[in-house]
N, C-alpha and C positions, 0 to 999 in steps of 0.2 A: 709295353705298348698299348695295352687295353687303356691303361691310365693317360697315356698322352693324347689318344683319340677322344677321350672323354674330357679332357681339358680342353683340347682345341674345340671341341662342340660347344661347349661352354662359353669359350671366349666368343665365338661366332655368334651365339645367341644374345650374349650381353651387348655386342657390337650392334646387332639388328635393334635391339630394343632403344638404344640410345639414340639411333638414327630415325627412328618412328617420328618422333616430333617435327623433325626437318622434312622427311617425307611428306607429312600432312600438311605442313606449311607451304609446301612446294605446289601440291596439289590444290590447295585452296588458292594459292595466287593463280594458277591456271585457270580454274573456275571463274574467279572473279574476272580476269582479265577477257575470259571468253563472253561472260555476261556482260560487261560493259561494251565489248565490241559490239555485241547483238543489239544493247541499248543504244548506242550512238547511231548504228545503221538504221534503226527504227525511230529514232528521236525526232529527226527532223523529216518534214514531209519532201517527197521528192519534188523536183521542179519539172513542169512541163517543157517540152522541147522550146515551144515559143515564148516562155518567160525570158526576162531580161537577162543578161549573162550574170554570172555568179561573180560578186566582186571578192577577190582574195585578200584584200587589205586587213592585215590584224584579224584573220578568223581563225578563232580557237576551238577545238573540239568542245562540244557540249555548251561553251559559254557564248560562242559567236563574235561578233564585232563588237567588242568592248569599246571601241573608239568612239561607236555610234553615241555613247553616253559620256565619254571622257574627252573628246576632241570634235564634237559633232561637224563644226563648220568646214573644218579641212577635211575630214574623212568623206564627207557627203560630196564635196567639190572634186577630190580625187576619185570616186567613183563615176561621177559624170564625165569627167574627163578620159577616162579609161574606155569609157563605151561608146561605141558607134553612133548609137541612137541618143545618147544622154540619159537613158534610164538603165539601172542595174539592179540587181539583187543582191541580199546578204541576209544573214541570220543573225537574230539576237535571241540566245538560247534556242528553244525550239520553233520560234516564230520565224516565219518567211516573210520579210519585207521586201517591198519594190521602191527604190527610190526614183523619183520623178524628175524630169526637167523639161523645158521648153514650152512652147505655147500650147500644142496640141495636147500634150500629157497633162498641162494645168488645167486645160478645159474639162478633160476627162475626170480629173480628180474632184473638181469642184461641181461638176454638173451630173455626173452619172449616178442615178438613184442607187444602183446597185452596190457603190461603196458608201458604207455607213458609218457616219462620223462618231456617234456615240459608242459603238462597239469597237472602233479604234483605238478612241481615248480610254475607255474603260480598261484596257490592259496597259498602255504606255504613258498615259498622264498619272504618275505614281503619286503625285501631291493631293490628288482628289479626296475631300475629306469622306471617309465610309461612314456608314450607318452602322451601329453596332448590333446587328440583328442577324439572324442566321436563317431566316426563313427565305425561300427562294423567291416568292412575289415581292418581298423587300429589296432583293438584290437585283430583279428585273427592272423595278420601278427606278432604283438609282442609276441604273445604266441607260435610261431611255430618258433622261432629262430634257433633252432638245426636242423632245416629241409630244405631241397632243396636249397633255394638260398643262404641263410645265411652261410650254411656249404660249399657251392661251393665257396664262395668268401673267406671265411676264409680260406679253404685249398689252394687257389692260393697264398694267402700271405706267406703260409709255405714252397712254394716251393723254390728252392735253387735260381733261378733268383731272385725273389723278396728280398730274405735275403741277397743275394750279395749286391745287389743295396743300401740297408739300412746298411749295416756292418760299413762301414767308419764311418758313423754318428753317429752310436750307440758307437763304440768305442772313438769316440771322446767325446761324452756326458759324459760317464764313467770317461774318464781321467779329463775332465773339474771340475766335481764335486770333486774328488779326490785332484786336485791342490787347490781347494779353501780349503778343509780340511788340506792340508799340509801347507797353508800359515798361517793359524791359530795357528797350533802348533809351526811353526817357531817363531811366533811372542810372544809366551809363552815363561816366564823367566825359565821353567823347560824344555822346548823342547817337552812338551807333550800336548795333546789335548784330550777333551772328546766330545763324540757325542752321540746322541741317536740314535741307527741303526733303530728304528722304527719311526723315522723322516727323517733323511737323506738317507739311503738306501732306504726306503720306497718311498721318493719322487723320487729319481733317477730311480727306476725301473717304476714308473707310466711316467716319461719323456721317456723312453726307449720305452714303449709301446705305448705311443701317437706319437712316432717318426715312428713307424713301422705299426700300425693299424690305426691311426688317421688322424690328421692335422699337417703337418710338421710345418708349421709355429708357431703353437701353441708349439712345441716341445722345442723350443729355450728357453734357461734358462733366456734370457731377455725378453721374452713376457709374459704380465701380465695374458695372458689366461692360461697358464700353472698353475699357482697358483691357479687361479679362478676354473677352471675345477675340479682340485684335491679338492678343498674346497666344490664345490657342491656334489662330489661322497661321500666325507666323511659324509657329512650332510645327504645325503641318506643313507648310511650305518649305520649311528647312530641313525637314526629316524624310527627304526623298530615299527611296530604297530600290533603286533598278534591279539589285540583285536578285529582288523578289519576282521580278518579271521572268528570270531562269529559274530560279527555285522558289515558288509560290509558298512552299511548306516552311521555309527557313526562317526561324524567330532571330530577328536581328534588333539590335539595340535601337536603331532609327525607327524599326516598325513598331516597336513597342512605344516609344515617344509619340509617334503619329497616332496610333491607337488611344493612347491616354488621352491627348488632347481632343481628339475626335470626340470620345466619349463625353468629356467634360462639357465640351459645347453641346453635343446631342443632350445631354441630359438637363443643361440650364434650359435650352429652348423648351424642351419638353416640360419642364417644371413650371416656366411662364405660361405655356399653353394650358396646363391642368388648373393652375392658379385662376385664370381668367375663366375657364368653364365653371368651377367649382362656386367662385364668388360672383359669377355674372358680372365680371368686371371688363370695361369695355375701353378700347383704344383706338384712335383713328390711324391705323396702320396697315402694313401689308397683312400682318398675322391676323388681324381681326378681319379683314375682307375675306380670307380664305375660311376662317371660323364661320363666317355669316354665310358662306357659299356651301356650308355642310361637310366641309373636309374633314378628314381625320387627323388625329395627332401626326400620324406618320406622314401623310401627303405635306402638311404645314411644316413638319421640321425638315423635310427634304427641300423644300422650295426654298426657305429661307436659307439653309446652308448653302445650297447651290449656287443661289442669287448673290448672297454676300462673298462667297469665293470667287465667282467669275468677275465680280468688280474689284475685289480686292487684288486679284491677280494681274489685272489690265489698267483699270482707269487710274488707280493711285500713282502706279509708277510712271503713266503717261503724262501726268498732271506733274510730277516732279521733274521729269526732264525737260518738259516745255518751260517751266521757269528756269531751269539751268541753262538751256539754250538762250533764252531771252537775256538773262543776267551775262552770259559770255559774250553778247553782242552789244552791251550797252554802252561802250565806249569807242565801238567802230566809228567809221566816218559817217557823220549824219546820224549818228544813233542806231542805224541799222533797223531791225525788225522791232527792237527793243522801243524805239521812238515810234514807229508806225503804230504799235499796240497801243501805246499811251496816248497818241494823238487821237486813236479812234475811241478810246475810252473818254477822253476828255472832251471829243465832240458829242459824245452820248450825254455827258454830264450837262455840258451847255443846253443841250436840246431839251433836256427834260426838267431842268430846274424852274421851278415855279416863282421862287423868291430869293433873295440874298440871303435868308438866314438859314437855308437847308444846307446841311452839312452834305459832304460826298456820300457817305454813308445812307443819310436820308434820301437822297435822290436816287441811288442805286436800289433802295429798297421799295421805290414805286414802280421800278419797271415791271411790266406784264410779262408772261410767258412769251407772248409773240414778240415783244421787243427785244428780249434776251436773245431770242434764236434768230432774228433777223438782222440786227444791228452791231454785230461783230464779227464780221466776215474775216477780218485780218487775223483774229484769235484763232478762227476755224482754220484757217490756212496753215497757220503755225502748228496746231494739233495735228492737222493731216500730215505734215512733214515730220513731226516726231514720232508720230505712229509709223510712218514708213521705216525709220530707222531704228525703231526700239521694238518692233513687232518681230523679235527673234524667234529662232527654234524652227520646228518642223510641225506639220498639221499631219493627222493620222486619219485614215480611213480602212474599214476592213470590207473584205468582199464576202458578204452573207448571202449572196443570190442563188448559190447552189450552182453556177457554172463560172467559167472564166470570163473575165472582163476585159474587152480588147482597149488598147490604149491609143485612139487615134490612128494615124497613117501607119505607124511602124509596124503593125499587125502583133506586136508584144502583148502579153497578157498580165494580170494580175490574177491568179488562180483563186479558186474558192477556197475561202478560209485564211487567204495571204492577207497581207497588209499592204497598203499604199501609203507612202509618206512623201510629203513635199516640203523641202527648204524654203522658208519664204524670202530669204536673201537670193533665192534663184531669180527672182523678179526685182525685189525691193533694192538690191544692191547691184543690179546689172546695168553695167555703163552704157549699153546699147540703147537702154530705156532712159535711164537717169544718168547723165553724164557728171562725172566726179560724184559718185553715188554716195561717198561717206561723208559729204558736205552736208550741212543742215541749210537747206535754202528753200523757205515756203513759197518762194516765187516760181516755182516748178510747177504749180497747179494753176497759174493765171491763164487767162484765153490764149495769148499770144505764144505760150510755150506749151501747155497742157501735155506734159510729159508722161502723165497717167493715162494718156489716151493712144499712146503709140501702138499698144497692142492689147488684145483682150485679156481682162482680169490682170491689169498691170499693178492694180492697187488692191491690196487683199487686208489692209489694215482694219476694214469694218465688216470683215467676213465676205464671202462672194458665192456666186452661184446659187446651189440649193440652200446655203446655209448663211443668210446674212446676220449680222450681229443685231439681236433683237434689243440689247441695251444701248444701242449707240444714241439715241436721243437723248437718254438721262445722261451717259457720259460727257456729251458734248455741252449740255446744259449745266452740269456741275463745274465743268472746267472753266466755262466761260465766266460764271459767276465769280470764282475763285481768281481768276487772272485779272478781271476788271477791278475787283476790290483791292488787289494786291497792287497794282501799278496805280491806281488812284491815290493809294495811301503812303507808298514808300519809294523812294529812290533805292535800288538795290544793284548789286554788282557779284560777280563771282570770286571766290577765293577759297584757298585750300583750308585745312583744318585749324591751321595757326593764324588765319586771316591774312595771308599774302595772296596778293591778286593773281588771277588767273585769266588769259585773255581768250583761251579756248575751252571748251567742254570736254571731259576726259572721253577717251575713245570707249566705245562699247565692246565688251566681250561677245564677239558673234558666235561663240560655242554655246552661250547660254542655252537652256531649254526653254525658257520662258522670260518676259520682260523682268528685268530686276536693276538694282540700282548700279552705279560704275564700281570698278574695282578700286579706284583712287577716290579716296573720299572728298567731298566737296562741302561747301558752305555757302551761305548767301549772307554778304554784309549788306545791312540795310539801314536806313534812318528815314525819319518823318519827312514827307515832303512839305515844300511851303505851302501854307494855307491856300487852298484853291479859291481862286475867284472868277 
């Protein structure tokens, strides 16, 4: 009997020893779940009672509304439609965002000083080139680019004196690129050429911006730094990492690519700065202007990188789409806007041609800054309509006022620390403001229609309220020079990548986060125009 009890006791002890790993694992799971529950409960800020209602569309625990990044246009509009006021709340990670719509909310978004633009974009514009520095002052300087010193310098480069100085070089850069295209089509048996505008035009506008806001020696088409710097910017642009908004500590492949490209760009600009200072070498460009004003290397670096990035993101893409829209309408009845633009350019050529020996390029090279800005209103109408259709995505603001910000007459608020976001399409493709809103029609802005005047802030393409686009003057000038030279030199039409004619421009993916090329590849088919007389 004693032996039996002893064996039973040993078996029981053995059984208990075997079960301990399972028991410990079970206890660990309970503890992890408890901690996770506590974390989730405190992860997101609680909403005040007068915040817009929370949208439940695709709201994942911890992650939030992922559709805000994967299917933004439809996600946003579903939130608007589900809300009585048109405003709604949602989370992305731990961040509370308020999606706004309607006139009053739009006015609050763009005009209230409590809603800070740079603090909003610092979190949600994940493609902005960072500076590879760890010190707090550098990070703060990077996030306050639209304030104070940055805006002051950018504004100084928009003055007539600065633009007059760079104008001859800009015109020469445009002409050299178009001459290269002319050489290619002349060498073709058919006398025609094909070019991807989202490559050739895109690169050209980047070159022009490097010329006016960057480093002059890099802007030469023969400089290897022009192609390298553009490649770095494109890598940064394509290496978005929205998951890092949720988990900023997470090392992702895209984040590594972005940081590597940013570091290369950063150190290249820094080396140029150091070389000029060490050798007392001078150039007539934006970098030299900042050096002469006593700015240190960090401020010079940040200004040039941010300026080039802003132009790379917007002006290049708008120029490409404008050319595509013109090309798509070239064979419509009476030539459409393509013919109107060409007639406008030909009229300016006839007006300013001094003798018969002057070529088209020679005449355009003689135009002054005032003439470029005053004599091409049709081109500017086309650019404005292109901007309406292609300025996609959302704008961001963060409430850093220390108190809740009231949104117009609804009484709803953006709480302190929360983000306000506004989908530009809420106004730009609103059929009550712009009938048949997805149709490209520059006539919308003529005085007898004035569709952009129907509501306050009905056109947001050049900034609005407290944040107008400081680079608007340069962008308009660059695009006028490019389009005028293009239509005076070539006949062109739109086709696919195999050269087959396209009568309509491809649709824009309205869920894109920023301006970008079409999902369907396009080409320009072009040939030299008959000698101008």
